[in-house]
C-alpha positions as CSV (number, residue, x, y, z in Angstrom):
1,K,86.5,89.7,100.2
2,M,86.6,92.9,98.9
3,A,87.2,91.9,95.4
4,R,84.2,90.0,96.0
5,S,82.4,92.8,97.2
6,F,83.2,95.1,94.5
7,P,81.3,94.1,91.3
8,A,77.3,95.0,93.8
9,F,79.1,98.5,93.6
10,G,79.5,98.6,89.6
11,W,83.0,98.2,90.2
12,Q,85.1,95.4,88.0
13,P,87.9,94.4,89.9
14,Y,91.1,93.2,88.5
15,V,93.5,90.9,91.1
16,L,97.3,91.3,90.8
17,T,99.1,88.3,92.9
18,V,102.3,86.3,93.6
19,R,102.2,83.5,91.8
20,D,101.2,80.5,93.7
21,E,104.6,78.3,94.0
22,L,106.1,81.4,95.4
23,R,103.8,81.8,99.0
24,E,105.8,80.8,101.7
25,Q,102.0,80.1,103.5
26,G,99.7,76.7,102.2
27,L,97.0,77.6,99.8
28,D,93.7,78.3,101.1
29,M,91.5,77.5,98.2
30,S,88.2,78.1,99.5
31,R,89.3,81.8,99.8
32,L,88.8,81.6,95.4
33,Q,85.1,81.0,96.0
34,G,83.0,84.3,94.6
35,L,85.5,85.0,92.5
36,E,84.7,83.0,89.1
37,A,84.2,86.3,87.8
38,V,86.8,87.9,88.8
39,P,90.2,87.9,86.1
40,I,92.9,87.1,89.0
41,V,96.7,87.6,87.2
42,T,99.3,86.6,88.9
43,T,103.8,87.1,88.3
44,D,106.5,85.9,89.1
45,A,109.6,87.7,90.9
46,Y,112.9,88.6,90.0
47,P,115.6,86.7,91.8
48,R,116.8,87.7,94.9
49,L,120.1,88.9,95.9
50,I,120.3,86.7,99.1
51,D,118.9,83.4,97.3
52,M,121.5,83.8,94.3
53,A,123.8,83.7,97.3
54,S,122.4,80.7,98.1
55,R,122.5,78.8,95.2
56,L,126.1,79.8,94.6
57,K,127.5,78.8,97.7
58,Q,125.5,74.8,97.4
59,R,127.1,74.9,93.9
60,F,130.6,75.6,95.7
61,I,130.0,73.3,98.2
62,K,129.0,70.3,96.2
63,R,131.8,70.9,93.9
64,G,133.8,69.2,96.9
65,A,135.2,72.9,97.8
66,P,135.7,72.9,101.6
67,E,133.2,74.9,103.7
68,P,134.9,78.3,105.3
69,V,136.4,77.7,108.3
70,T,135.0,79.8,111.3
71,Q,137.5,80.7,113.9
72,S,136.2,80.4,117.4
73,A,136.0,83.8,118.7
74,G,138.8,85.6,119.7
75,P,139.9,88.6,122.0
76,A,137.5,90.7,119.5
77,G,134.4,88.5,119.2
78,S,134.1,87.8,122.7
79,E,134.3,91.8,123.0
80,S,131.2,92.2,120.1
81,S,129.2,89.7,121.8
82,E,129.5,90.7,125.6
83,T,129.9,94.3,124.9
84,G,127.4,94.5,121.9
85,V,130.1,96.5,120.0
86,E,129.4,95.9,116.8
87,T,132.7,94.5,114.4
88,F,133.3,96.2,111.1
89,A,131.7,92.9,109.5
90,Q,128.9,92.9,111.1
91,R,128.5,96.6,110.4
92,M,128.7,95.4,106.2
93,K,126.4,92.5,106.8
94,R,123.6,94.7,108.4
95,Y,124.2,97.4,105.5
96,V,124.1,94.8,103.1
97,V,121.4,93.5,104.7
98,S,119.1,96.6,105.1
99,L,119.7,97.9,101.6
100,F,119.4,95.2,99.2
101,V,117.8,92.4,101.4
102,L,115.0,94.0,103.3
103,L,114.3,97.5,101.7
104,P,111.6,97.9,102.5
105,D,110.9,94.2,103.0
106,E,111.8,91.1,101.4
107,K,109.0,91.2,98.7
108,T,110.3,93.9,96.6
109,N,111.1,91.7,94.2
110,W,107.9,90.6,93.3
111,S,107.0,94.4,93.4
112,L,109.3,95.7,91.0
113,K,107.9,92.9,88.5
114,A,104.2,93.3,89.4
115,A,104.3,96.6,88.7
116,L,105.5,96.5,85.1
117,K,102.4,93.9,84.4
118,A,100.2,96.1,86.6
119,V,100.9,98.8,83.9
120,G,100.0,96.9,81.2
121,L,96.8,95.8,83.1
122,I,95.6,99.4,83.5
123,R,96.5,100.4,80.0
124,A,94.6,97.3,78.3
125,H,91.9,97.4,80.5
126,R,91.4,101.0,81.1
127,I,91.3,100.9,84.8
128,D,90.3,104.2,86.7
129,W,91.5,103.0,90.4
130,V,94.5,101.1,91.6
131,L,94.3,99.5,94.8
132,T,97.6,98.7,96.7
133,S,97.6,96.9,100.3
134,G,100.6,96.6,102.8
135,P,102.2,95.5,104.1
136,P,104.1,94.0,102.6
137,F,104.8,97.8,101.8
138,S,107.0,97.1,99.0
139,G,103.8,96.4,97.5
140,H,103.2,100.5,97.3
141,V,105.9,100.7,95.2
142,I,103.3,99.1,91.9
143,G,100.7,102.3,93.0
144,L,103.9,104.7,92.8
145,L,104.6,103.4,89.1
146,A,101.1,103.0,88.2
147,K,100.5,106.7,89.3
148,F,103.7,108.1,86.8
149,L,102.9,106.0,84.1
150,T,99.5,105.9,83.5
151,R,96.0,108.1,83.9
152,A,94.8,105.4,87.2
153,R,93.8,107.1,90.3
154,W,95.7,105.4,93.5
155,V,94.5,104.1,96.9
156,A,97.1,103.5,99.2
157,D,95.8,100.9,101.4
158,F,97.8,100.6,104.9
159,R,96.8,97.8,107.2
160,D,99.6,98.4,109.7
161,P,101.6,101.5,109.8
162,W,105.0,101.6,108.4
163,M,107.5,104.4,110.1
164,E,105.6,104.1,113.7
165,L,106.9,100.1,113.3
166,L,110.2,101.1,112.0
167,P,111.9,101.7,115.4
168,E,110.7,97.6,116.3
169,R,112.1,96.0,114.1
170,F,115.7,94.2,114.7
171,P,118.6,96.5,115.1
172,H,120.4,94.1,112.6
173,T,118.0,94.5,109.8
174,R,118.8,98.2,109.6
175,S,121.1,100.9,109.3
176,R,120.6,104.7,109.0
177,V,120.7,104.7,105.3
178,S,118.2,102.5,105.2
179,D,115.9,104.4,107.2
180,W,116.1,107.5,105.6
181,I,115.4,105.7,102.2
182,E,112.3,104.2,103.9
183,Q,111.5,107.3,105.3
184,R,111.7,109.0,101.6
185,M,109.3,106.0,100.3
186,E,106.8,106.7,102.7
187,A,106.5,110.2,102.0
188,A,106.5,109.4,98.1
189,V,103.4,107.0,98.7
190,M,101.7,109.9,100.8
191,A,101.9,112.4,98.5
192,N,101.2,110.5,95.2
193,A,98.1,108.6,96.5
194,D,94.8,110.0,95.6
195,L,93.3,108.3,98.8
196,V,95.6,106.7,101.3
197,V,93.4,104.3,104.1
198,A,94.4,103.2,107.3
199,T,91.9,100.5,109.7
200,T,92.6,103.0,112.9
201,E,91.8,106.9,113.9
202,R,94.9,106.5,115.7
203,M,96.9,105.3,112.3
204,C,94.7,108.5,110.3
205,S,95.8,110.8,113.5
206,S,99.7,109.9,113.1
207,M,99.7,110.1,109.4
208,R,98.3,113.8,109.1
209,A,100.8,115.0,112.2
210,R,103.6,113.6,109.9
211,Y,102.5,114.9,106.5
212,P,100.7,118.0,107.6
213,H,101.4,119.7,104.3
214,L,99.3,117.5,102.5
215,R,95.3,117.7,102.2
216,Q,94.5,116.2,105.4
217,G,90.8,115.0,103.8
218,K,93.1,112.6,101.9
219,F,93.7,110.6,104.9
220,V,90.4,108.1,105.6
221,R,89.6,105.5,108.2
222,I,87.8,102.2,107.0
223,P,87.6,100.1,110.0
224,N,88.0,95.9,110.0
225,S,84.7,94.6,109.8
226,I,82.5,91.3,109.4
227,D,80.7,89.4,106.9
228,T,77.8,88.5,108.7
229,D,76.8,86.5,105.7
230,S,79.5,84.1,106.7
231,F,78.1,83.9,109.9
232,A,74.8,83.4,108.9
233,R,75.6,80.3,107.0
234,D,78.4,78.9,109.3
235,V,77.1,78.8,113.1
236,V,79.4,76.8,115.1
237,A,78.5,75.3,118.8
238,K,80.4,77.6,121.6
239,Y,82.7,75.7,123.4
240,D,82.6,74.2,126.3
241,A,85.2,76.3,128.3
242,L,86.1,80.4,128.1
243,T,87.8,80.5,124.9
244,I,90.6,83.6,124.0
245,T,91.4,83.4,120.3
246,Y,94.3,85.4,118.7
247,A,94.4,85.1,114.6
248,G,97.5,86.5,113.4
249,T,101.2,86.9,113.8
250,L,103.5,87.2,116.7
251,Y,106.1,89.9,115.6
252,F,107.6,92.5,117.0
253,D,107.0,93.2,120.5
254,R,103.3,91.0,120.5
255,T,103.3,88.2,123.1
256,P,100.2,86.4,124.7
257,E,102.6,86.2,128.3
258,P,100.6,88.8,130.1
259,L,97.4,86.7,129.3
260,F,99.3,83.7,130.2
261,Q,100.2,85.4,133.5
262,A,96.7,86.2,134.1
263,V,95.0,82.8,133.6
264,Q,97.8,81.3,135.9
265,E,97.1,84.0,138.9
266,L,93.5,83.3,138.6
267,N,94.3,79.5,138.8
268,A,96.4,79.7,141.8
269,S,93.9,81.4,143.4
270,G,91.7,79.7,142.8
271,R,88.8,81.7,141.5
272,T,89.5,79.6,138.3
273,R,90.5,75.8,137.7
274,P,92.3,74.7,135.4
275,G,90.5,74.2,132.3
276,D,87.9,77.1,133.0
277,I,90.1,79.0,130.4
278,K,91.3,77.9,127.5
279,I,93.5,79.8,125.0
280,K,93.8,79.3,121.0
281,L,96.7,80.7,119.5
282,L,95.9,80.8,115.5
283,G,98.5,81.8,112.6
284,N,102.5,82.3,112.7
285,C,102.2,82.1,116.6
286,Q,104.7,79.1,116.8
287,Q,107.4,81.3,118.2
288,I,107.5,84.4,120.6
289,E,111.0,86.3,119.6
290,G,112.4,83.3,118.7
291,V,111.5,81.2,122.0
292,D,109.3,78.1,121.2
293,T,106.1,79.0,122.7
294,M,104.7,76.5,124.1
295,S,108.0,76.2,126.2
296,I,106.5,79.7,127.1
297,V,103.4,78.0,127.8
298,R,104.8,75.4,130.2
299,R,106.4,77.9,132.2
300,Y,103.1,79.5,133.2
301,G,102.0,75.7,133.5
302,L,99.3,76.0,131.1
303,G,100.1,73.0,128.7
304,D,97.1,71.7,128.5
305,D,95.0,75.1,128.3
306,V,96.6,76.5,125.3
307,E,96.1,75.2,121.6
308,I,98.7,76.7,118.6
309,V,96.8,75.9,115.6
310,D,98.4,76.9,111.8
311,R,97.2,79.3,109.4
């Protein structure tokens, strides 16, 4: 949407993204409509350590070598699972994951390779401004490198907060060292970006408070909006029942359970009847913190009133 709108304001956009083969979600080719005049450059990604380890393991097994035998948990294992005491092996695994797999996220292997391509594009086309958007926050590595190696100015766009969500990540994916490095990474982004864009004033205020020594005017709020032209073209009929739709991903502590409970209580009280209120979850909503969403739906007796739709 942004790239499609830039030419109307006198800007020629160049889009740098990942190759289609590396995308984890299905492709929606309709999103390319209107971008025929916009150059779209795709890049590969460096191999990830976890992927290389997985391939080595598969090759090792295919050669006929026996798989490592995992012994049943003895007293030490029982103590770890029951008391939450972390074993030395678990701690080492946590540090490896936090430092070499998810620092700052699983897209770093693409961002590092894309950064080199970005510098070449900037120099070849004399690009004035670079806009990096996150999450994934590793995308801001591209902006950092471009800032250091070219004369382009840089906008760091935050669709979600970075440090504010760090404590909510799964504990087995973090370590003190990785947290410290990520804090330094965010600080480098804030210090070197010419503008920092956030979607809410709350995010802007948090950034300003965390970096009071930086120019406060560089933190700018641009709220999410709608494309009114699309609504004028694609008019659809209303649903028969009141339908509440969530579009996005159920991650960190996001859960629709309070909504399920509210509808259950309305039905039980007789203020509404089953079917009066429908709930549609659109996106990556198949699980809630590792639990099948529909099993939770059935727990509230709403099996016929909740629909889960993939992206």
